[in-house]
N, C-alpha and C positions, 0 to 999 in steps of 0.2 A: 549722435540720436536725431538731430533736428531734420534731415535725409529722410527720417522713416515716414516723414507728413508728404512726401513727393508720391507714393503709392495713391493718395486718395486729392492732392493740391492738383494734381495734372487731371484734367477732365479726361476721361476715356474717350478715344475717338481723335483727340486732339494731337497735333502733330509732336508735342513735346512729352504726350503721354505715349504714343505710339513709338517713339525713339525710344525713352525709356523701359520699355518694352522689349524693343528690340535688344536692347544692351541687357536688360536681365536673360533673355535667353540665349544671346550669342557669344556677346564679347568677351566673357569670362572664358566661354569654351576655345574662342580662339587663341587661348593665351593671355588673357588679362587687356589686350591690346588690340587695335584696329585701326588698320588707315583710315582717314578722312574718305577718301577717294572712296573704299569699299562702303563705309556707313551711309554716304549720299548714295552711292548706288543700290543699298537695300530699302533706302527710304524711297527711293524711285518707284521701285517694284512696289511699295505701298501706295503709290500713286501721288507723290509729293516732291515739290521742286527742290533741286539743290541751295537756293534761296533761304526757306522756310526750314529745310533743316540745319542749316548752317547758325540760325536764330535759334533752334531748340536747343542744337549745340552748346552756344553761349547760355542759355538758361541754366542748363545740365551743368556745365562749369562754375556757374555761382552758385549753385546749389550744391555743390561739393560733391557731384555724384560722379562726373569725368574730370580729368586733368589733360591739358595737351603734352603730349611725348613724341620727339621724332627718333624713330628707330631705323639705323642704314640711310640715314638722310630722307627717309620719308615722314611727313608730317600726319599725326594720328591721337587716337586719345583711349588712355587707359583706366581704368575705373580707379577709383579712389578706396583707400582701405576703409574708411567709414562706409562708405557704399558697397563692398563686396561684402560686410558685415548685415548690411540692411537687405541685399539681394537675396543671400544666404538664407535671412530670416523670411523672405517673402516667399523662394522656393517651396520651404517647409509649408507656409500658409495655403499658397497658390495650389499646388499638385498633393497636399496630403490633409484637405479640409479637416476642421476639429469635430468629432463626432464625443460629445461627452456622454457617459453613462450615467446611471442613476449613484452609484457606489463612487463615483469620484469625489473629490474633494471641492470645497470652494473658496477664494480670496476674497477677503475682505479688504478695503483702503477705506482707511481713516485720515480725513486732514480737516487741521486749521489754519489758514493762511491768512495772516493779516491784510488790513487793506492797502498797505504800504507795497505790497508785494501782488495786487490784484492783478498785473499781465500776467505773472507766472500762475495764480492760479485759474486765470482763464486757459492759459496753454496746458495746464495740467488735464482739467476737466475735458479739454478738445482731444488731447492725445488718449486718454481714455477711452473716450466714446470711440477713436479712429482704430483702437484695438481690438473693440469689442465688449468694453465692460458696459454695464449696466450702471443705472441710478436709482438708488436706494432712497438717499436723501442729498441735499447739495452739497455736504461732507463725507457721505458715504457711499462707495461705489461696490460693486461686484460682480465677480468675474469668475470662470473654472478656473482652480486652481495651477492649470497648464500656462496660465498665462502670467502668472507670479514673476518670471525672470523679467517679461518686458516691462511689469510695472517697475519693477526695482530700477530698471535701467531708465525708465521714463524720471521717476523720482530722483534718481542721481543726476540725470544729464541737466534736471531745471534745478538742481542744487535746493530740492525740498524734502530730503530723506529725513532731515530733522525734525520736520513737521507733518510727519504723517506714519500712521502705524499700520501694520498690515496684520491682517489674521488669517488663519489657514483655520477652515472650520467642516464639518460634517453638514447634511443638509439642513438650511435654514428654517426655524421654526417661524412660521406666520399664523397671524390671524385668522385669515381665510384659506384659500388652495393654495398652493406653491404657484399652479399654473396660472391662476391670475395675478400672482404678485409677479410672477416674470414677465408677464404684459405690461405691467405697470413701471418696471424696471428698465425693459429694452422697448424698443419701437420696432416690434415683431413685423407688425404689417409693412413698414418703410421696407425691413428686408426682406420679405417674402416678396414684396413688388421686383425688387433686384434680380431675384430668382427667376419670377415670371418672366421679367423682361428678357432674361438669358433665355430661356426655353423659347419664347415665342420668335427670337432671330433665330434660333438654331436648331429647334426642335420641330416647330412646326409643319415645316415643308417636307421634310424625312418622313412625317407619319402619313401624309396626306399624298406623297409623292409629287407634289407640284413641281414645276420647273423653277432650277435656279435662274436668276435673273439679275444678281446684284451681285456688288463687290467691295459696298460699303457698311456690310455687318448688319444688311437687311435679312426679311427671311427667306430670298430666293438664297444665302449662304448656305442654310441648313442640308437643302439637297445636294448643294456640290458637295458639302464637308463630308456628309453619310455616302456619298457614293463609293464604290468600289475600286481598289488599287489606285488611289492617288498619285499622282506623278510629280515629281521636283521641278514643279514649275513654279514661275514668278506669280501666279494666281494662286498657288497652292499656299503658298508662302506668306502672299498678303492676307488671304482669308484664315489662314492660323494666328497669326498674329494678331489678327484685329479680334478673332474668338478669345486669345489671352487676354487682351487689354479690356475687353468688357467683363471678363469675368475676374479679376485680379482682383478688384476690391470687395469684392462678395465675401473669400472667407476672412476678410479682415473683420469685418461689420457684424456678420455671422457669428455669433458665439458660441454655437454647436451645441445648443442645449438638448437635455435628455426628450426622446418622443412624448413622453408622458408630460412635460410643460410647454410642450408644443400645441399652436392650433390644429383641430384634427386634419384640415384642409391643406397642413403644410407641405410647401413644393420644393423644400430644400433638397431633398432625397432623390428626387426627379432631376433635379439641375446639377447634382454632384455627379449623377450616372452619366448624364448626359455630356458635360464635362469630359470626363473621364473616357468615354467612348470617343470623342474627339480627338483627343489629344493620343488616345493608341493607333487612331488611324493618321494623325498627319505631322505628329511631331518627326517623325525620323522623313518623310520627303521634303518638309520644309527646311531640316537641317542640312539636306543634302544638297538644297539648292542653295544655301549659305554657303556650304562647302565649295561647290563650283563656282560661287560668285567669287570666293575669296582666292579661288585658283587661277580666276582667269587675268 
């Protein structure tokens, strides 16, 4: 489970983050293994040198996300078993963002951890935050019940299951409005700003028809991404990977609360719709570029 945090610990746009995104998108589809030469070729299509890409590979090796493996005399890297489970979980989050209904149940996590285990207590709070849980009190956290399995995995991984109690409940009863309570439990403004940032980078130019002028995830990317009939080029691949890399942490931190518990100007619906349009237009030509690169 420790590799789960790689989704958030690697800053979007960094070499390590982009490499992790490339691995998540394409290495598994390539049979779970890819030659070092081809990995570096794909990173070069993102504008990154072989030297920095090799450094990033070493970092992901230390995080036990990939391991070196030689096939038919060719050096390369394979996804570890633990990372494969993490990436599959990431697929569900990234490409199927959570949308909780008012009828869905909630999960409450209550824990009391002694001071002698304060580092584990810190890690528990950190991990619960990164999977989208909210804080009711220091030792009481809340999330949609759909996250209960991940909560259980975190508790087991930290060996804290015996110090925690997990409750499943219907709508919590609060003293005021549930919307106000949700705003206190989650930093919804921070999550909203992540959505707004994604929309600014990939939505504004498509709306106003402005010229595309960038390759680093800037506003120009929106016009390029939303253009008609994208071709399987290195530029298409680079723009799509950077789009996924910027998006991927949002579905983790966004708890997917019911509309009635969200601020009235919530940008999440627009962000999700934009991401889905980009994926529908660009996932296939990007995959075609990768396939051609691996066949070269």
